[in-house]
C-alpha positions in Angstrom: 95.5 93.1 134.5 98.9 94.4 133.7 99.5 96.7 130.8 101.8 94.1 129.3 98.7 91.8 128.7 97.1 94.3 126.3 97.2 93.5 122.6 99.8 95.5 120.8 100.1 96.4 117.1 103.7 96.5 115.8 103.0 97.0 112.1 100.3 97.0 109.4 100.8 95.9 105.8 99.9 97.7 103.7 99.4 100.9 105.7 96.7 102.1 103.4 93.4 100.6 102.2 89.9 101.3 100.9 86.8 99.3 102.0 87.0 95.7 100.8 90.8 95.6 101.1 92.6 93.2 103.4 95.5 94.2 105.6 98.0 92.2 107.7 98.4 93.2 111.3 101.6 92.0 113.2 101.9 92.3 116.9 101.3 90.4 120.1 98.5 89.5 122.5 95.9 88.8 119.8 94.6 85.8 121.7 91.2 84.2 120.9 88.9 83.2 123.8 86.0 80.8 123.8 86.3 80.2 120.0 85.9 84.0 119.5 88.5 85.9 117.4 89.7 89.3 118.3 87.9 92.3 116.9 89.6 94.7 114.5 88.3 98.2 114.4 89.0 100.7 111.7 88.1 104.0 113.3 84.8 103.1 114.9 83.8 100.5 112.3 84.4 96.7 112.9 86.2 94.9 110.2 85.9 91.1 109.5 88.8 89.0 110.7 89.9 86.6 107.9 92.9 84.9 109.6 93.7 85.0 113.3 96.8 83.9 115.3 98.2 85.3 118.6 100.7 87.5 116.8 99.2 87.9 113.3 95.8 88.9 111.9 94.4 89.5 108.5 91.4 91.8 108.5 89.1 93.2 105.9 88.3 96.9 105.9 84.5 97.5 106.1 82.3 100.1 104.5 82.2 103.2 106.5 85.7 102.9 107.9 87.2 106.2 108.9 89.4 107.9 111.4 92.9 107.1 110.2 93.7 104.3 112.6 93.2 100.6 113.4 92.8 98.9 116.8 92.6 95.3 118.0 90.2 94.4 120.8 90.1 91.1 122.7 86.9 89.1 122.6 84.8 89.3 125.8 87.1 91.8 127.5 87.0 95.5 127.4 90.7 95.9 126.5 92.1 97.0 123.2 95.4 98.0 121.6 96.6 101.6 121.2 95.4 103.0 117.8 97.9 102.3 115.0 97.9 104.9 112.2 96.9 103.9 108.7 95.4 105.7 105.7 91.7 104.7 105.1 89.8 105.6 102.0 86.4 107.3 102.3 83.9 107.0 99.5 83.0 110.3 97.8 80.8 109.0 94.9 79.3 105.7 93.7 77.1 104.4 90.9 79.9 105.3 88.4 81.7 103.3 85.8 85.3 104.5 85.4 87.6 102.3 83.3 90.8 104.4 83.8 92.3 107.2 85.9 90.0 110.0 86.9 91.4 113.5 86.2 91.8 116.4 88.7 92.2 120.0 87.7 94.1 122.8 89.5 90.9 123.9 91.3 90.4 120.4 92.8 87.5 119.4 90.6 87.5 115.7 89.8 86.3 114.3 86.4 85.2 110.7 86.2 83.4 108.6 83.5 80.4 106.5 83.4 81.7 104.4 80.5 79.0 101.8 80.1 79.0 98.7 77.9 80.6 99.2 74.5 78.1 100.5 72.0 75.6 101.5 74.7 75.0 105.2 75.3 74.2 106.2 78.9 72.3 109.3 80.2 75.4 110.9 81.7 78.8 110.0 80.3 81.0 112.2 82.5 80.6 113.6 86.0 82.3 116.5 87.6 82.9 116.3 91.4 83.7 119.7 93.0 86.4 120.3 95.5 83.9 119.8 98.3 82.8 116.5 96.8 79.5 117.6 95.2 78.7 115.3 92.3 77.3 116.9 89.2 76.4 115.6 85.7 78.8 117.3 83.3 78.8 115.7 79.8 75.9 113.7 78.3 76.6 113.1 74.6 79.7 110.8 74.6 79.6 107.1 73.8 81.8 104.9 76.0 84.1 107.6 77.4 87.4 105.9 78.5 90.6 107.9 79.0 90.8 111.4 80.5 93.7 113.9 80.4 94.1 117.6 81.1 96.4 119.8 79.0 98.7 122.4 80.6 95.8 125.0 80.4 93.4 122.7 82.3 91.4 121.8 79.2 89.9 118.3 79.5 90.2 115.7 76.7 88.3 112.4 76.6 88.9 109.3 74.4 85.9 107.1 73.3 86.6 103.5 72.8 83.4 103.0 70.8 84.4 105.0 67.7 88.1 105.9 68.3 87.4 109.6 68.7 89.1 112.1 71.0 86.9 115.0 72.3 87.8 118.3 73.9 85.4 119.4 76.6 84.3 123.0 77.0 84.0 124.6 80.5 80.2 124.3 80.2 80.3 120.6 79.5 80.0 120.4 75.7 82.0 117.8 73.8 83.8 118.9 70.7 85.4 116.2 68.5 89.1 116.9 68.2 90.4 113.9 66.2 89.1 110.6 64.9 90.5 107.3 63.6 92.2 106.1 66.8 90.9 102.5 66.6 89.7 101.4 70.0 91.0 104.5 71.8 91.6 103.9 75.5 94.3 105.6 77.7 95.5 109.1 76.9 98.3 111.4 78.3 100.0 114.7 77.4 103.7 115.2 77.4 105.5 118.4 78.2 105.3 119.6 74.6 101.5 119.2 74.6 101.6 116.2 72.3 98.7 113.8 73.2 99.5 110.1 73.3 96.6 107.6 72.7 96.6 103.9 73.3 94.6 101.9 70.7 93.7 98.6 72.3 94.7 96.6 69.2 98.4 97.5 69.9 99.3 101.0 68.7 100.3 104.0 70.7 99.6 107.1 68.6 101.1 110.5 69.0 99.0 113.5 68.1 100.8 116.8 67.8 99.3 120.1 68.9 98.4 121.0 65.3 96.5 117.7 64.9 99.1 115.6 63.1 98.9 111.9 63.8 102.0 109.6 64.1 102.4 105.9 65.1 104.7 106.3 68.2 105.1 102.6 69.3 103.6 99.2 69.0 102.7 96.8 71.8 101.0 93.5 72.3 97.2 93.9 72.1 95.4 94.4 75.4 92.2 92.5 76.4 90.9 95.6 78.2 92.6 99.0 77.7 95.9 100.8 77.7 96.8 103.1 80.6 99.4 105.8 80.0 101.4 108.1 82.3 104.5 110.3 81.9 107.2 110.1 84.5 108.9 113.2 86.0 111.7 112.6 83.4 109.2 112.8 80.5 109.2 109.1 79.5 105.9 107.3 78.7 104.9 104.3 80.9 102.1 102.0 79.7 100.1 99.1 81.0 97.8 96.9 79.0 96.3 93.8 80.7 96.6 90.6 78.6 95.5 87.0 79.2 98.7 86.5 81.2 98.7 86.8 85.0 102.3 88.0 84.9 101.9 91.3 83.0 104.3 94.1 82.3 104.7 97.8 82.8 106.3 99.2 79.6 108.6 102.2 79.4 108.7 103.9 76.0 111.7 106.1 75.3 111.4 109.5 73.5 112.3 107.8 70.3 109.5 105.2 70.6 111.8 102.3 71.8 109.8 100.0 74.0 111.3 98.4 77.1 109.9 96.2 79.8 110.2 98.3 83.0 108.7 95.7 85.4 107.2 92.3 84.9 105.1 90.4 87.4 101.8 92.2 87.9 98.3 90.8 87.6 95.9 92.9 85.4 97.8 96.2 85.7 95.7 99.3 84.9 95.9 103.0 86.0 99.3 104.6 86.6 100.5 107.6 88.6 103.9 109.0 89.7 105.0 110.6 92.9 107.5 113.5 93.2 110.4 111.0 93.8 109.7 109.1 90.6 108.1 106.0 92.2 105.4 104.5 90.0 102.0 103.5 91.4 100.0 100.9 89.5 96.4 99.6 90.1 97.2 95.9 89.9 97.7 92.7 91.9 101.1 91.5 93.3 101.5 88.1 94.6 97.8 87.5 94.5 96.9 90.6 96.5 95.0 93.4 94.8 95.3 97.1 95.3 98.0 99.7 94.4 101.6 98.6 93.8 104.5 101.0 94.2 107.5 100.3 91.9 110.9 102.0 92.6 112.3 104.3 89.8 114.9 101.6 88.8 112.1 99.0 88.4 113.8 96.6 90.8 111.4 96.6 93.7 107.6 96.4 93.9 105.4 96.5 97.0 101.7 96.5 97.6 101.1 99.9 99.4 97.3 100.1 99.3 94.8 97.3 99.5 91.5 97.2 97.7 89.5 95.4 95.1 88.3 96.5 91.7 90.7 99.4 91.5 91.1 100.7 87.9 92.8 104.1 88.4 94.2 106.7 90.8 95.4 110.3 91.0 98.2 111.3 93.4 97.8 115.0 94.4 100.6 117.3 95.5 98.7 117.9 98.7 99.4 114.3 99.8 95.9 113.2 99.1 95.0 110.4 96.7 91.9 109.8 94.6 91.2 106.1 94.0 88.8 104.9 91.4 87.2 101.4 91.5 85.0 100.0 88.7 81.9 101.6 90.4 83.0 104.2 92.9 85.5 106.9 93.9 87.4 107.3 97.2 89.8 109.8 98.7 92.4 109.3 101.4 95.0 111.4 103.1 98.3 109.5 102.3 101.9 110.3 102.8 102.6 110.3 99.1 103.3 113.6 97.3 102.0 113.6 93.7 103.2 115.7 90.8 101.8 119.2 90.2 98.4 119.4 88.6 97.9 120.9 85.1 96.2 124.2 84.7 
């Protein structure tokens, strides 16, 4: 058999995924034999082939995928393509219930919620995952913790959608109420001046000054789930809030509270993060495909860059590693995306 008869991968779209995500593989020599489709291997784990043609495959990433590459093997023959690089997420924690972005401090500790049904208190409301991925119960007394944010000193703040309170968390895991009266408090984010912005699901974005003063900063359409907030490198506030529409917006709110539509066309947009170049990454669906969508700084182009289901939030680290939160688990992957500096 000549080398030219080997399967060859020419591109993978998107080039990053977590287990459960679908990727498209373009190339040549992906022939089926005896009604058997080619095999797609993510590291040493076999994925399931959803669509197969001689130059095109759609494959689903399996649990346990690792190794940073994908290969195509022909059925019934011991030949396979050269490995093609891609970023594969590895699970670092499960049995969680995040509803927004996790938070990561300067020491690499990850904070993630177990939010639970509204009005129901769970045994552990916030977990701390150390830099070597040891999962530890951290906070126990909060009801429905929702949004997480770290201030410039690395102090963790948590919103609770049950009673509209914001809590400050001590290093030993005690929750101290900081402010109340935030409606159905969901996403939170700090700006450069240490003002804390809070999304109330009924449609208000509050601004809380460092001395505890509360202002109405902007008003949006009510969300069916939660608001998610993030500040761009230029210091402007970006907000998502899923509605009943399948064609939702990302909003940009200017420093004076003026609300603009930054991008329209996402399905159920949730957690937000920026890279060093000012590209915005959103947990959402685009064109019916679910995962993480990258939107250019001018808001003109959007592309699915990571495939996965159930993604609610993400953190982009300056070390070119990403933390991805689904509605029940946490993943990490090495990804060629440089995040903003961490607080603290």
